[in-house]
C-alpha positions as CSV (number, residue, x, y, z in Angstrom):
1,M,127.0,115.3,54.5
2,D,128.9,117.6,52.1
3,K,130.1,121.1,52.7
4,N,127.2,122.9,51.1
5,T,124.6,120.9,53.2
6,T,126.6,121.7,56.4
7,T,126.8,125.4,55.4
8,G,123.0,125.4,54.7
9,F,122.2,123.9,58.2
10,I,124.5,126.5,59.9
11,L,122.8,129.4,58.0
12,I,119.3,128.1,58.9
13,A,120.3,127.9,62.5
14,L,121.7,131.4,62.5
15,V,118.5,132.7,60.9
16,L,116.4,131.0,63.5
17,I,118.6,132.3,66.3
18,G,118.5,135.8,64.9
19,F,114.8,135.7,64.4
20,S,114.3,134.6,68.0
21,Y,116.6,137.2,69.3
22,F,115.1,140.2,67.5
23,N,111.6,139.1,68.2
24,R,112.0,138.4,71.9
25,P,109.8,140.5,74.2
26,S,111.3,143.3,76.1
27,A,112.0,143.2,79.8
28,E,108.9,145.3,80.5
29,E,106.7,143.1,78.3
30,Q,108.1,140.0,80.1
31,R,107.4,141.5,83.5
32,A,103.9,142.5,82.5
33,A,103.2,139.0,81.2
34,F,104.6,137.5,84.3
35,V,102.3,139.7,86.5
36,Q,99.3,138.8,84.4
37,D,100.1,135.1,84.5
38,S,100.6,135.3,88.3
39,I,97.3,137.1,88.8
40,A,95.4,134.6,86.6
41,Q,97.0,131.7,88.4
42,V,96.1,133.1,91.8
43,A,92.5,133.7,90.7
44,R,92.3,130.2,89.3
45,L,93.6,128.7,92.6
46,N,91.3,130.8,94.7
47,A,88.3,129.7,92.5
48,E,89.3,126.1,92.9
49,K,89.7,126.4,96.7
50,K,86.3,128.1,96.9
51,Q,84.7,125.3,94.9
52,Q,86.3,122.7,97.0
53,A,85.3,124.5,100.2
54,E,81.7,124.8,99.0
55,A,81.6,121.1,98.0
56,A,83.0,120.1,101.4
57,A,80.5,122.3,103.2
58,K,77.6,120.8,101.3
59,A,78.8,117.3,101.9
60,A,79.2,117.9,105.6
61,E,75.8,119.5,105.8
62,A,74.2,116.6,104.0
63,K,76.0,114.1,106.2
64,L,75.0,115.9,109.4
65,K,71.4,116.1,108.1
66,A,71.4,112.4,107.4
67,E,72.8,111.6,110.8
68,Q,70.2,113.7,112.5
69,D,67.4,112.2,110.4
70,T,66.5,108.9,111.9
71,T,64.5,108.0,108.8
72,A,67.5,108.3,106.5
73,L,68.2,105.2,104.5
74,F,71.7,104.5,106.0
75,H,71.2,106.4,109.2
76,N,72.9,103.7,111.3
77,A,75.7,103.1,108.9
78,L,76.7,106.8,108.9
79,K,77.9,106.4,112.5
80,G,80.4,104.0,113.9
81,S,84.1,103.4,114.6
82,A,86.7,102.7,111.9
83,Q,88.4,99.3,112.2
84,D,91.2,97.8,110.1
85,I,91.0,94.3,108.6
86,V,94.2,92.8,107.2
87,L,94.3,90.3,104.3
88,K,97.7,88.8,103.6
89,N,99.6,86.1,101.8
90,E,103.2,85.5,101.0
91,K,103.3,88.4,98.4
92,V,101.1,91.2,99.8
93,E,99.5,92.6,102.9
94,L,96.4,94.6,102.4
95,T,94.7,96.7,105.1
96,L,91.0,97.4,104.5
97,N,89.0,99.8,106.7
98,T,85.4,99.3,107.8
99,K,84.7,102.9,106.9
100,G,84.2,102.7,103.1
101,A,85.1,99.0,103.0
102,T,88.1,99.7,100.7
103,V,91.9,99.1,100.8
104,V,93.6,101.9,102.7
105,K,97.1,100.4,102.8
106,A,99.0,98.1,100.4
107,V,102.3,96.5,101.2
108,V,104.2,94.4,98.7
109,K,106.6,92.0,100.3
110,G,110.1,91.1,99.2
111,F,111.0,94.5,97.8
112,K,113.0,96.9,99.9
113,D,111.9,100.6,100.0
114,R,114.4,103.4,99.7
115,Q,114.6,103.8,103.5
116,G,115.9,100.2,103.7
117,N,112.7,98.6,105.0
118,P,112.1,95.0,103.9
119,D,108.8,95.7,102.1
120,V,107.4,98.5,99.9
121,T,104.3,100.4,100.9
122,L,102.4,101.4,97.7
123,F,100.1,103.8,99.6
124,N,98.9,104.4,103.1
125,G,95.9,106.2,104.6
126,K,94.7,109.2,102.7
127,E,97.2,108.7,99.8
128,Q,94.5,106.6,98.1
129,S,90.7,106.6,98.2
130,L,88.0,104.7,96.4
131,N,84.3,105.7,96.4
132,Y,81.3,103.9,94.8
133,M,78.3,106.2,94.3
134,L,74.8,105.0,93.7
135,A,72.1,107.4,92.5
136,A,68.9,106.4,94.4
137,K,65.5,108.1,94.0
138,E,65.6,109.9,97.3
139,S,69.3,110.6,97.7
140,N,72.7,109.5,96.5
141,I,74.6,106.8,98.3
142,A,78.4,107.2,98.7
143,T,80.1,104.1,100.2
144,K,83.1,106.2,101.5
145,D,80.7,107.7,104.1
146,L,79.3,104.3,105.4
147,F,80.6,102.1,108.2
148,F,80.5,98.4,107.3
149,E,80.3,95.4,109.6
150,P,83.0,92.8,108.9
151,T,82.1,89.1,108.9
152,N,83.7,85.9,107.4
153,V,87.1,87.3,108.3
154,S,90.2,85.2,107.6
155,D,93.7,85.9,106.2
156,T,92.3,86.0,102.7
157,T,88.6,86.7,103.0
158,V,86.3,89.3,104.5
159,T,82.7,90.3,103.9
160,F,81.6,93.9,104.6
161,T,77.9,94.8,105.1
162,A,76.3,98.2,105.5
163,Q,72.8,98.0,106.9
164,A,70.0,100.3,105.8
165,G,67.4,98.6,107.9
166,E,64.3,96.5,106.9
167,G,66.4,94.0,105.0
168,K,68.2,96.6,102.9
169,S,72.0,96.4,102.7
170,I,75.2,96.9,100.6
171,V,77.5,93.9,100.7
172,M,81.1,93.7,99.5
173,N,82.9,90.3,99.4
174,Y,86.7,90.3,99.2
175,Q,88.9,87.3,98.5
176,L,92.7,87.6,98.2
177,G,94.3,85.3,95.6
178,R,97.6,83.4,95.9
179,D,99.7,86.3,94.4
180,Y,98.9,89.9,94.0
181,M,95.2,89.8,92.9
182,L,92.3,90.8,95.1
183,H,88.8,89.8,94.0
184,M,85.7,91.8,95.0
185,Q,82.0,91.5,94.5
186,M,79.6,94.3,95.4
187,Q,75.8,94.0,95.4
188,V,72.7,95.6,97.0
189,L,70.1,93.5,98.7
190,G,66.4,94.5,99.1
191,M,66.9,97.9,97.6
192,S,65.5,97.5,94.1
193,G,62.5,99.8,94.7
194,L,64.9,102.7,95.8
195,F,66.3,103.1,92.3
196,S,64.9,104.2,89.0
197,P,63.9,101.4,86.7
198,N,66.4,102.4,84.1
199,T,69.4,102.5,86.5
200,Q,72.1,100.3,85.1
201,S,75.3,101.9,86.3
202,M,77.1,103.4,89.2
203,D,79.9,106.0,89.5
204,V,83.4,105.1,90.6
205,D,85.8,107.8,91.9
206,W,89.3,106.5,92.4
207,Q,92.2,108.7,93.6
208,E,95.8,108.4,94.6
209,L,98.7,110.6,95.6
210,C,101.5,108.5,94.2
211,P,104.5,108.3,96.6
212,Q,108.1,108.5,95.4
213,Q,109.5,105.0,95.8
214,E,113.0,105.3,94.2
215,R,116.0,107.5,94.7
216,G,115.9,109.5,91.5
217,F,112.7,111.7,91.4
218,T,113.1,112.9,87.8
219,F,113.9,109.5,86.3
220,E,111.1,107.7,88.3
221,N,108.6,110.5,87.3
222,R,109.1,109.6,83.6
223,Y,107.6,106.2,84.3
224,C,104.8,107.2,86.6
225,T,101.7,107.3,84.6
226,L,97.9,106.9,84.7
227,T,97.5,104.0,82.2
228,Y,94.4,102.3,80.9
229,K,93.4,99.4,78.7
230,E,90.7,100.0,76.0
231,K,88.2,97.2,75.7
232,E,88.6,96.9,71.9
233,G,92.2,98.2,71.7
234,S,95.5,98.4,73.4
235,T,96.9,100.3,76.4
236,D,97.4,104.0,76.5
237,H,98.3,106.6,79.2
238,L,98.1,110.2,80.1
239,S,101.1,112.5,79.6
240,E,104.1,111.8,81.9
241,T,105.1,115.4,82.1
242,S,102.2,117.8,81.6
243,E,99.1,118.3,83.7
244,K,95.9,116.7,82.6
245,R,92.6,117.4,84.3
246,D,89.4,115.4,83.5
247,S,90.7,114.2,80.1
248,E,87.8,112.3,78.5
249,I,88.4,108.8,77.3
250,E,85.8,108.0,74.7
251,E,86.2,104.2,74.6
252,A,85.1,101.6,77.2
253,L,87.9,100.4,79.4
254,D,88.9,97.0,80.8
255,W,91.1,98.4,83.5
256,V,92.8,101.5,84.9
257,A,96.3,101.5,86.5
258,F,98.1,104.0,88.7
259,K,101.5,103.0,87.6
260,D,104.9,103.8,89.1
261,Q,108.3,102.9,87.7
262,F,108.3,99.5,89.3
263,F,104.9,99.0,90.9
264,S,101.3,99.4,89.9
265,T,97.8,99.5,91.4
266,I,95.3,98.2,88.9
267,M,91.5,98.2,89.0
268,I,89.8,95.8,86.6
269,A,86.0,95.8,85.9
270,K,84.3,92.6,84.8
271,N,81.6,94.5,82.9
272,D,83.9,97.3,81.7
273,F,84.2,100.9,82.7
274,L,81.8,102.6,80.4
275,E,82.6,105.2,77.7
276,K,83.6,108.8,78.6
277,S,85.7,108.2,81.7
278,L,87.5,111.3,83.1
279,M,91.2,110.9,83.9
280,T,93.4,113.4,85.8
281,S,97.2,113.4,86.2
282,I,98.9,116.3,88.1
283,P,102.7,116.2,88.4
284,Q,104.0,117.0,91.9
285,E,107.0,119.1,93.0
286,K,110.4,117.5,93.5
287,G,111.0,117.2,97.3
288,S,107.3,116.7,98.1
289,G,107.7,113.0,98.4
290,Y,105.1,112.4,95.7
291,L,105.3,112.0,91.9
292,K,101.7,112.5,90.6
293,Q,98.2,113.0,91.8
294,F,95.9,110.6,89.9
295,Q,92.1,110.5,89.7
296,A,89.8,108.3,87.6
297,K,86.1,109.1,87.4
298,M,84.3,106.2,85.8
299,K,81.0,104.4,85.4
300,T,80.5,100.7,85.5
301,F,77.7,98.1,85.6
302,F,75.3,98.1,88.6
303,D,72.2,95.9,89.1
304,P,69.8,97.6,91.5
305,S,67.9,94.3,91.9
306,G,70.9,92.7,93.5
307,Q,70.6,89.6,91.4
308,K,73.9,90.2,89.6
309,P,76.9,91.7,91.5
310,S,79.3,94.3,90.2
311,E,82.7,92.5,90.1
312,F,86.2,94.0,90.3
313,E,89.7,92.7,90.6
314,F,92.6,94.7,92.0
315,Y,96.3,94.1,91.4
316,Y,98.8,95.4,93.9
317,G,102.3,94.4,92.9
318,P,105.5,94.8,90.8
319,N,105.7,95.7,87.1
320,D,107.4,92.4,86.3
321,F,106.6,91.1,82.9
322,R,106.5,87.4,83.9
323,K,104.5,88.1,87.1
324,L,101.9,90.2,85.3
325,Q,101.7,87.5,82.6
326,A,101.1,84.8,85.3
327,V,98.7,86.9,87.4
328,E,96.4,87.4,84.4
329,T,95.6,83.7,84.5
330,E,94.1,84.3,88.0
331,S,91.5,86.6,86.6
332,T,88.0,85.1,86.3
333,F,86.7,87.6,83.9
334,G,87.9,85.9,80.7
335,K,89.4,89.0,79.2
336,D,92.6,89.6,77.3
337,L,93.9,92.1,79.9
338,K,97.4,92.7,78.4
339,M,98.6,93.8,81.8
340,K,102.1,92.9,80.8
341,K,102.2,96.0,78.6
342,L,102.7,98.0,81.8
343,V,106.3,97.0,81.3
344,Y,107.1,99.2,78.3
345,L,109.4,97.4,75.9
346,G,109.6,99.9,73.1
347,W,108.2,100.3,69.6
348,P,107.2,97.2,67.6
349,I,110.6,96.1,66.2
350,V,112.4,97.0,69.4
351,R,109.6,95.3,71.5
352,W,110.0,92.1,69.5
353,I,113.7,92.1,70.3
354,N,113.0,92.5,74.0
355,R,109.9,90.3,74.1
356,F,111.4,87.3,72.3
357,F,115.1,87.6,73.0
358,T,116.1,89.9,75.9
359,I,113.5,88.7,78.4
360,Y,114.3,85.0,77.8
361,V,118.1,85.6,78.1
362,F,117.6,87.7,81.1
363,D,115.3,85.1,82.8
364,F,117.9,82.4,82.1
365,L,120.8,84.3,83.5
366,T,119.0,85.6,86.5
367,G,117.8,82.1,87.2
368,L,121.5,81.1,87.6
369,G,121.6,83.4,90.7
370,L,124.2,85.7,89.1
371,N,124.7,89.3,90.2
372,M,122.8,91.7,88.0
373,G,126.0,93.5,86.9
374,I,127.4,90.1,85.7
375,V,124.1,89.5,83.9
376,L,124.4,92.8,82.0
377,I,128.0,91.9,81.0
378,L,127.0,88.4,79.8
379,I,124.1,89.9,77.8
380,T,126.5,92.3,76.2
381,L,128.9,89.5,75.3
382,L,126.1,87.4,73.9
383,L,124.9,90.3,71.7
384,K,128.4,91.0,70.5
385,A,128.9,87.3,69.6
386,I,125.6,87.3,67.6
387,T,126.4,90.4,65.7
388,Y,130.1,89.7,65.3
389,P,129.9,88.1,61.8
390,L,128.0,91.1,60.4
391,V,130.4,93.5,62.2
392,K,133.4,91.7,60.8
393,K,132.0,91.8,57.3
394,S,131.3,95.5,57.7
395,Y,134.8,96.1,59.0
396,M,136.4,94.1,56.1
397,S,134.4,96.3,53.6
398,S,135.9,99.4,55.3
399,A,139.3,97.8,55.2
400,K,139.0,97.1,51.4
401,M,138.1,100.7,50.9
402,R,141.1,101.7,52.9
403,V,143.6,99.7,50.9
404,L,142.0,100.8,47.6
405,K,142.4,104.5,48.6
406,P,145.6,105.1,46.5
407,K,143.9,103.6,43.5
408,L,140.8,105.7,44.0
409,E,142.9,108.9,44.4
410,E,144.7,108.0,41.1
411,A,141.4,107.3,39.3
412,T,139.7,110.5,40.4
413,K,142.6,113.0,40.5
414,Q,141.3,114.7,37.3
415,Y,138.0,115.5,39.1
416,N,139.1,117.9,41.8
417,A,137.1,120.9,40.6
418,P,133.8,121.5,42.6
419,E,131.8,121.2,39.4
420,D,133.3,117.8,38.7
421,Q,132.1,116.1,42.0
422,M,129.4,114.1,40.2
423,Q,132.0,112.6,37.8
424,K,134.2,112.0,40.7
425,Q,131.6,110.0,42.6
426,Q,130.8,108.0,39.4
427,A,134.5,107.2,38.9
428,M,134.8,106.1,42.5
429,M,131.7,103.9,42.2
430,Q,133.1,102.4,39.0
431,E,136.4,101.6,40.7
432,Y,134.6,100.0,43.7
433,A,132.5,97.9,41.3
434,K,135.7,96.7,39.5
435,Y,137.0,95.2,42.8
436,G,133.6,94.0,44.0
437,V,133.6,96.4,47.1
438,S,130.5,97.9,48.7
439,P,131.1,101.4,50.0
440,L,127.9,101.3,52.0
441,S,128.8,98.3,54.2
442,G,131.0,100.4,56.4
443,C,127.8,101.9,57.9
444,L,126.5,98.5,59.1
445,P,128.1,98.5,62.6
446,M,126.0,101.4,63.7
447,L,122.9,100.2,61.9
448,I,123.4,96.7,63.5
449,Q,123.8,98.1,67.0
450,M,121.2,100.8,66.9
451,P,118.1,98.5,67.4
452,I,119.9,96.7,70.2
453,W,120.8,99.9,71.9
454,I,117.3,101.2,71.7
455,A,115.9,97.8,72.9
456,M,118.1,97.9,76.0
457,F,117.2,101.6,76.5
458,N,113.6,100.5,77.0
459,F,114.3,97.2,78.8
460,V,116.9,98.1,81.5
461,P,114.9,101.0,83.2
462,N,111.9,98.7,83.4
463,A,113.7,95.6,84.7
464,I,112.6,95.4,88.3
465,Q,115.3,92.7,88.9
466,L,117.9,95.5,88.9
467,R,116.1,97.4,91.7
468,G,118.3,97.5,94.8
469,E,121.0,95.3,93.2
470,K,124.6,96.3,94.1
471,F,127.6,95.9,91.7
472,L,131.1,97.1,92.3
473,W,130.7,100.7,93.5
474,I,127.1,100.9,92.4
475,D,124.6,100.7,95.3
476,D,121.5,100.4,93.1
477,L,121.6,99.5,89.4
478,S,118.1,100.8,88.9
479,T,119.0,104.4,89.7
480,Y,121.9,106.8,89.3
481,D,125.3,106.3,91.1
482,P,126.4,109.7,92.3
483,I,130.1,110.5,92.9
484,V,129.2,114.1,93.8
485,E,125.8,115.5,95.1
486,W,124.7,119.0,96.0
487,Q,121.5,120.6,97.2
488,T,120.8,123.1,94.4
489,N,119.3,121.9,91.2
490,I,121.4,122.9,88.1
491,W,119.6,123.1,84.8
492,G,120.6,120.3,82.5
493,I,122.6,118.4,85.2
494,G,120.4,118.2,88.3
495,D,121.9,117.8,91.7
496,H,124.5,115.1,91.1
497,L,127.1,113.6,88.8
498,S,126.7,110.0,87.9
499,L,129.9,108.0,87.6
500,T,128.6,105.4,85.1
501,C,127.2,108.2,82.9
502,I,130.7,109.8,82.9
503,L,132.3,106.5,82.0
504,F,129.7,106.0,79.2
505,C,130.4,109.4,77.7
506,V,134.2,109.0,77.9
507,A,133.9,105.6,76.2
508,N,131.7,107.2,73.6
509,I,134.3,109.8,72.8
510,L,137.0,107.2,72.4
511,Y,134.8,105.0,70.2
512,S,133.9,108.0,68.1
513,F,137.6,108.8,67.7
514,M,138.3,105.2,66.5
515,T,135.4,105.2,64.0
516,M,136.2,108.6,62.7
517,R,139.8,107.6,62.2
518,Q,138.7,104.5,60.3
519,Q,136.4,106.4,58.1
520,K,139.1,109.1,57.4
521,D,141.5,106.4,56.3
522,Q,139.2,105.3,53.5
523,M,138.1,108.7,52.2
524,V,139.4,110.3,49.1
525,G,140.2,114.0,48.2
526,Q,137.7,116.5,49.5
527,Q,135.9,113.8,51.5
528,A,138.6,113.8,54.1
529,E,138.5,117.6,54.3
530,Q,134.7,117.6,54.7
531,M,135.1,114.9,57.4
532,K,137.0,117.4,59.6
533,M,134.0,119.6,59.6
534,M,131.9,116.8,61.0
535,Q,134.3,115.7,63.7
536,W,133.3,118.4,66.2
537,M,129.6,117.3,65.8
538,M,130.6,113.7,66.5
539,Y,132.5,114.7,69.6
540,L,129.6,116.9,70.8
541,M,127.2,113.8,70.9
542,P,128.8,112.4,74.1
543,L,128.3,115.7,75.8
544,M,124.6,115.7,74.8
545,F,124.4,112.1,76.1
546,F,125.8,113.3,79.4
547,F,122.9,115.8,79.9
548,M,120.4,113.1,78.9
549,F,121.7,110.1,80.9
550,N,123.0,111.7,84.1
551,D,119.6,111.0,85.7
552,Y,119.2,107.6,84.1
553,S,119.8,104.2,85.8
554,S,123.4,103.2,86.4
555,G,122.5,99.8,85.0
556,L,121.7,101.3,81.6
557,N,124.8,103.6,81.6
558,F,126.9,100.6,82.7
559,Y,125.5,98.5,79.8
560,Y,126.3,101.2,77.3
561,F,129.8,101.6,78.7
562,I,130.5,97.9,78.5
563,S,129.0,97.7,75.0
564,L,131.2,100.5,73.7
565,F,134.2,98.9,75.4
566,F,133.7,95.6,73.7
567,S,132.9,97.3,70.4
568,A,136.2,99.2,70.6
569,A,138.0,96.0,71.5
570,I,136.6,94.1,68.5
571,M,137.5,97.0,66.2
572,F,141.0,97.1,67.6
573,I,141.5,93.3,67.3
574,L,140.2,93.3,63.7
575,R,142.5,96.2,62.8
576,K,145.5,94.4,64.2
577,T,144.7,91.0,62.6
578,T,144.0,92.5,59.1
579,N,147.0,92.3,56.7
580,D,146.5,95.1,54.3
581,E,149.0,93.7,51.8
582,K,147.2,90.3,51.6
583,L,143.8,92.0,51.4
584,L,145.0,94.2,48.5
585,A,146.4,91.2,46.7
586,K,143.0,89.4,47.0
587,L,141.3,92.5,45.6
588,E,143.7,92.6,42.7
589,A,143.1,88.9,42.0
590,R,139.4,89.5,41.9
591,Y,139.8,92.5,39.6
592,Q,141.9,90.4,37.2
593,E,139.3,87.7,37.3
594,N,136.5,90.1,36.5
595,K,138.6,91.7,33.8
596,N,139.4,88.4,32.1
597,N,135.8,87.3,32.4
598,P,133.7,90.4,31.3
599,Q,130.6,88.3,31.0
600,K,130.7,87.5,34.8
601,K,128.1,89.4,36.7
602,L,129.0,90.8,40.1
603,G,126.7,89.8,42.9
604,G,125.3,91.7,45.9
605,L,125.6,95.4,46.3
606,A,128.7,95.6,44.1
607,G,126.7,94.1,41.3
608,R,123.9,96.6,41.8
609,L,126.5,99.5,41.9
610,Q,128.0,98.2,38.6
611,A,124.5,98.0,37.0
612,M,123.7,101.5,38.2
613,Q,127.0,102.8,36.8
614,E,126.4,101.1,33.4
615,E,122.8,102.6,33.4
616,Q,124.2,106.1,34.1
617,E,126.8,105.7,31.3
618,R,124.1,104.6,28.9
619,M,121.8,107.5,29.8
620,Q,124.8,109.9,29.5
621,K,125.6,108.6,26.0
622,E,121.9,109.0,25.0
623,R,121.9,112.6,26.2
624,D,125.2,113.3,24.3
625,E,123.8,111.8,21.2
626,L,120.6,113.8,21.5
627,R,122.6,117.0,22.0
628,R,124.8,116.2,19.0
629,R,121.7,115.7,16.7
630,R,120.2,118.9,17.8
631,L,123.4,120.8,17.0
632,N,123.7,119.1,13.6
633,K,120.0,120.0,12.9
634,G,120.6,123.6,13.8
635,K,123.5,123.8,11.3
């Protein structure tokens, strides 16, 4: 970036700041707008509360009327006592309640919660609800209001039946798989005449108040989403940050997931959730103990004759790429569920790095029983070893430019005027071409590392293997490692200082200093002066990273710290082992070889630079000749 470009950016920024300052509303206008917004918000909340109260009153009235009416369809099933039925295997323990016949508590075994308990409770009691609604001719049937009788009870099976009398009933069969999958079949018996002939679907209302599971509310909240899989497409999700109410999804869906950072509850429909589902995601306040309020209003297949059941599968478990991949094989629906995409691995190129390299290496190293901190160090060393040849080649290109600096200064000293900068660049390129040096290769280290850095940025926060893992002073590699904490939330920082984030930012400053010094050593004339103007921007980047990464997982910050440390070590070793005199002698020998053999074509980028230089010279000669002819013609 030259001086004029930098000045232009600064002027644009000043204009924008000035425009914002002089057009900001006055204190009175701000106060009036605040009052209006407050009044509108209170009115909206009151209206919502009124609607909820009216709906609850109508529901209670309808329920009371049904209980008092001995001829009501499910008169007997509307009364009873709630009873818990527990299904369990080595991975999960699911509590189902006879009122509504749905799962009211899900416990995933083998993962500690943030209170230190040996298992994680995904939800409990009223934190999640699931209601199936059938539109009959006389009245609507809501399964959440019915009391079911349990039969065929074992550790992995239960059958719930709600009797309507005279051979009419709703039956739900549950079977727990060997891992995290729960299978369910729902059908009505003897009730075909109670529904309209064209009835082919039922409504599903699924809600959850998603509990906070991890230490860092802000960081965990970024990964807490209502995610869904389109039948003819890929996965998508509602916004992680903004409130969404009844967002309409046009496409049919295979499944819907209430996803946390490390755990998910997934509902899969064999015959799809039909078009125009309504999805809601409402962020919760920090300190409430909850992250989001989710709701999914859907329609799915229903056979009123009872000949074909409505089938569902539920997943209650970790967002582990391999486990999700394996559990998909348990599904009996024959769909390409793509549940493993709940573990976000980044954009296509980055996802390929994580999918076909990082995960395999990570699986191998964790299979050795190593500490996760050691695993991160070994992954860093492996990546550095893979990229070392390219990094070395890039460094040597920079070193060649450094030793050629005196010759470049001599070749371009006559082009120091501002209007001669084009000729100066051309002269430099010509000089580089003579010695077969590529000036662009010095940018490769950052270009090489960037995809890997981004890949790890997406992989580490989603690696459940880091959850609860200790290393050195770090209590949990999946969340921040505070050295200081306070109660008040400070904008841009939060309520803590993360030690690994500080180490990462300090290492970034030192690495930036080394790279800036290396670039300065190879720059000629005004380039070195312009570089000084850019230094403060380079040193501000670590400060920006601090505000970004203070809430991020200590595992990610630790990886970046180790990566920068090894990058700096490699650069230091290369600098110490490079003999500038011998390198210059090799370049001089190459120059003499090219000079003695003018027919020899340079290869690679140097050859292309030479070809570009020759083409520019040819075009310049043509312009000069054309200008000369016009002058002669004018005379």
